C-alpha positions as CSV (number, residue, x, y, z in Angstrom):
1,M,18.6,6.2,44.6
2,L,15.5,4.2,45.6
3,K,13.1,6.9,44.3
4,K,14.9,7.0,41.0
5,W,14.6,3.2,40.7
6,L,10.9,3.4,41.6
7,A,10.3,6.0,38.9
8,S,12.0,3.9,36.3
9,V,9.5,1.1,36.8
10,G,6.5,3.4,36.7
11,I,5.9,3.6,40.5
12,G,5.4,7.1,41.9
13,S,5.9,8.6,38.5
14,A,4.4,11.7,37.0
15,K,0.8,11.8,35.8
16,V,-0.6,13.6,32.8
17,D,-4.1,15.0,32.1
18,T,-5.3,16.8,29.0
19,Q,-8.1,19.3,29.1
20,L,-9.8,20.5,26.0
21,E,-11.5,23.9,25.8
22,N,-14.3,22.2,23.8
23,D,-15.1,18.5,23.4
24,R,-17.4,19.0,20.5
25,L,-15.2,19.4,17.4
26,V,-15.4,19.8,13.6
27,P,-12.7,18.5,11.2
28,G,-10.5,21.3,9.9
29,E,-11.1,23.5,12.9
30,Q,-8.6,24.5,15.6
31,V,-8.4,22.5,18.8
32,L,-7.3,24.3,21.9
33,G,-6.5,23.0,25.3
34,K,-3.8,22.4,27.9
35,V,-1.8,19.4,29.3
36,I,-1.4,19.3,33.1
37,I,1.6,17.3,34.4
38,Q,1.6,16.4,38.0
39,G,5.0,15.4,39.4
40,G,5.2,12.1,41.3
41,N,7.4,11.1,44.3
42,T,10.6,11.8,42.5
43,E,12.1,14.2,39.9
44,Q,11.7,12.9,36.3
45,Q,12.9,13.9,32.9
46,V,10.1,14.2,30.3
47,D,11.4,14.0,26.7
48,R,8.1,14.7,25.0
49,I,4.4,14.9,25.3
50,N,2.4,13.6,22.4
51,L,-1.2,14.1,21.5
52,F,-2.8,11.4,19.2
53,V,-6.1,11.7,17.4
54,M,-7.5,8.2,17.6
55,T,-10.4,6.1,16.4
56,E,-11.3,2.4,16.2
57,A,-12.2,0.3,13.2
58,V,-13.6,-3.2,12.8
59,R,-11.8,-5.9,10.9
60,D,-12.6,-9.5,10.0
61,K,-9.9,-11.8,11.4
62,D,-10.1,-15.6,11.6
63,D,-13.9,-15.5,10.9
64,R,-14.6,-13.0,13.7
65,K,-14.8,-9.3,14.0
66,V,-12.1,-7.5,15.9
67,Y,-11.6,-3.8,16.7
68,E,-8.3,-2.2,16.0
69,K,-7.1,1.3,17.2
70,V,-6.4,3.6,14.3
71,K,-4.1,6.7,14.7
72,L,-5.4,9.5,12.5
73,N,-2.7,12.0,13.4
74,E,0.0,12.9,16.0
75,F,1.1,16.2,17.5
76,S,3.9,17.1,20.0
77,V,3.4,19.6,22.9
78,G,6.3,21.6,24.2
79,E,9.9,20.5,24.6
80,S,11.9,18.3,26.9
81,F,11.7,19.3,30.5
82,T,12.2,18.1,34.1
83,I,9.2,17.7,36.4
84,R,10.2,18.0,40.1
85,E,8.7,15.9,42.9
86,G,5.1,17.1,43.6
87,E,5.4,19.9,41.0
88,T,2.5,20.8,38.6
89,K,3.2,22.1,35.1
90,E,0.6,23.3,32.5
91,L,1.4,23.4,28.8
92,D,-1.0,25.1,26.4
93,F,-1.5,23.6,22.9
94,Q,-3.4,24.1,19.7
95,F,-3.6,22.1,16.5
96,I,-5.9,21.7,13.5
97,L,-8.2,18.6,13.8
98,P,-7.4,16.7,10.6
99,V,-10.0,17.2,7.9
100,H,-10.3,13.4,7.4
101,T,-11.3,12.8,11.1
102,P,-14.5,10.7,11.0
103,P,-17.6,12.1,12.6
104,T,-18.8,10.3,15.7
105,I,-22.0,8.9,14.1
106,G,-23.2,5.4,14.7
107,K,-20.6,3.2,16.3
108,T,-17.7,5.5,15.5
109,E,-15.7,6.9,18.4
110,V,-12.9,9.5,18.4
111,W,-10.6,10.4,21.3
112,I,-7.5,12.5,22.0
113,Q,-4.9,10.3,23.7
114,T,-2.0,11.8,25.5
115,G,1.3,10.0,25.9
116,M,4.2,11.2,28.0
117,D,7.7,10.0,26.9
118,V,9.6,9.4,30.1
119,P,13.0,7.5,29.8
120,N,12.9,4.0,31.2
121,A,9.4,4.4,32.5
122,I,6.0,3.0,31.8
123,D,4.4,5.4,29.3
124,P,1.3,7.0,31.1
125,N,-1.5,7.9,28.8
126,D,-4.8,9.9,29.1
127,R,-7.8,9.3,26.9
128,D,-10.4,12.1,26.3
129,Y,-13.4,11.1,24.1
130,V,-14.8,13.9,21.9
131,Q,-17.8,14.5,19.8
132,V,-16.9,15.1,16.1
133,D,-19.6,16.7,13.9
134,P,-19.4,16.1,10.1
135,H,-17.3,18.6,8.1
136,Q,-19.7,21.0,6.3
137,N,-19.0,19.4,2.9
138,M,-19.9,16.0,4.2
139,H,-22.9,17.3,6.1
140,T,-24.3,18.8,2.9
141,V,-24.0,15.5,1.0
142,I,-25.6,13.5,3.8
143,E,-28.4,16.1,4.0
144,A,-28.9,15.8,0.2
145,L,-29.2,12.0,0.5
146,T,-31.5,11.9,3.5
147,N,-33.6,15.1,3.7
148,V,-33.9,15.7,-0.1
149,M,-33.7,12.2,-1.7
150,G,-35.3,10.3,1.1
151,F,-32.6,7.8,1.9
152,R,-32.5,6.5,5.4
153,L,-29.2,6.1,7.2
154,R,-29.0,2.6,8.6
155,K,-25.5,2.1,9.8
156,V,-22.2,3.9,10.1
157,E,-19.0,2.2,11.0
158,M,-15.2,2.4,10.6
159,E,-14.0,-0.6,8.7
160,Y,-10.8,-2.1,7.4
161,S,-10.3,-1.8,3.6
162,R,-7.6,-3.4,1.6
163,R,-7.5,-0.5,-0.8
164,Y,-7.9,2.4,1.6
165,N,-6.6,0.9,4.9
166,Y,-9.4,2.2,7.1
167,V,-12.5,4.0,5.9
168,Q,-15.9,5.1,7.4
169,E,-18.8,3.5,5.6
170,F,-22.3,4.9,5.6
171,E,-25.1,2.5,4.7
172,F,-28.4,3.9,3.4
173,L,-31.7,2.3,2.6
174,P,-33.6,3.9,-0.4
175,G,-36.7,5.9,0.1
176,S,-39.6,6.1,-2.3
177,E,-37.5,7.5,-5.1
178,F,-35.2,4.5,-5.6
179,R,-37.0,1.8,-3.7
180,R,-37.8,-0.2,-6.8
181,D,-34.2,0.1,-8.1
182,L,-31.9,-0.3,-5.1
183,D,-31.4,-2.7,-2.2
184,E,-29.0,-0.2,-0.5
185,L,-26.5,2.5,-1.1
186,E,-23.2,2.8,0.6
187,A,-21.1,5.9,0.7
188,M,-17.5,6.6,1.7
189,F,-16.2,10.1,2.0
190,F,-12.7,11.2,1.2
191,M,-12.2,14.7,2.5
192,Q,-9.7,17.1,1.0
193,E,-9.2,20.8,1.2
194,G,-11.8,22.5,-1.0
195,R,-13.5,19.3,-2.2
196,V,-15.0,16.0,-1.1
197,E,-14.8,12.8,-3.1
198,V,-17.8,10.5,-2.4
199,L,-17.4,6.8,-3.4
200,L,-20.8,5.2,-3.9
201,Q,-21.5,1.5,-3.9
202,I,-24.8,1.2,-5.7
203,D,-26.5,-2.2,-4.9
204,R,-29.2,-2.8,-7.5
205,R,-32.4,-4.7,-6.7
206,A,-32.8,-8.0,-8.6
207,K,-35.4,-7.7,-11.4
208,G,-36.3,-10.7,-13.4
209,L,-34.1,-13.6,-14.3
210,G,-31.2,-11.4,-15.4
211,G,-31.3,-9.6,-12.1
212,L,-31.2,-12.8,-10.1
213,F,-28.2,-14.1,-12.1
214,A,-26.4,-10.8,-11.5
215,E,-27.1,-11.0,-7.8
216,A,-25.9,-14.6,-7.7
217,L,-22.7,-13.7,-9.5
218,E,-22.3,-10.5,-7.4
219,T,-22.3,-8.3,-10.4
220,D,-25.3,-6.3,-9.2
221,E,-23.1,-3.7,-7.5
222,S,-21.4,-0.7,-9.1
223,Y,-18.8,1.6,-7.7
224,V,-18.8,5.2,-8.8
225,K,-16.9,8.3,-7.6
226,V,-18.7,11.6,-7.4
227,V,-16.6,14.8,-6.7
228,F,-18.0,17.9,-5.2
229,T,-16.0,21.1,-5.0
230,S,-16.7,23.6,-2.2
231,G,-18.4,25.8,-4.8
232,E,-20.9,23.0,-5.6
233,I,-21.4,22.4,-2.0
234,N,-22.2,26.0,-1.4
235,E,-25.0,25.8,-3.9
236,G,-26.9,23.8,-1.3
237,S,-28.2,20.3,-0.6
238,H,-30.8,20.4,-3.5
239,A,-28.1,21.1,-6.1
240,V,-26.0,18.3,-4.6
241,A,-28.9,16.0,-4.6
242,E,-29.6,16.6,-8.3
243,K,-26.0,15.6,-9.2
244,L,-26.3,12.5,-7.0
245,R,-29.7,11.6,-8.5
246,R,-28.3,11.7,-12.0
247,T,-25.3,9.6,-11.1
248,I,-27.3,6.9,-9.3
249,A,-29.9,6.8,-12.1
250,Q,-27.2,5.9,-14.6
251,Y,-26.5,2.6,-12.7
252,C,-30.0,1.6,-11.9
């Protein structure tokens, strides 16, 4: 009776550990691994084991920046089971890393968090940080902006957005091609199967009195969406750069 009571308050209870076959991942690819459950000092019922794909985003709150955890997706492993005292169980799993998982560039972090649903007990959790490379479609657009068009990536961060909830923002400084026309360029990527939508915030450089008025009135920025299909992406970074170049030039 004492052991059951101790387990119910999280003392001597089972522990969980998730091991990934590879901690370098790409959105849209399969994630393989196993969950290891080590029984505690008493037998326990485990209703469910959950895997959460998590990240963190910054948000302005009361004139200060706070970081909030963001759940990107959730997966269940196995079914309800009983773990005996001192017993070890291993459960294999596989799932597709969501295509909208942000790459771990700049301050962006991504981790797989494991939660074990044990009735009347403190929920133990295990956090495994992973490196996420950009999806190929995103990688090609970034390559077009930086390697072909000369933009310099200055900052990448997950941020709160009233319209999109949370979004990863890429801030670029112009190279020689648009240095006289732009202060900066921001890009947000919305990944979908077979295409990527890129929302550009084009921040024009103030020129003359009209430009100064526009800057003061905050009308010197334009938002424009550029869509690339997988077919366009497969044409390569130079073709993608040409479409971006034409779009940006319209708003300079």
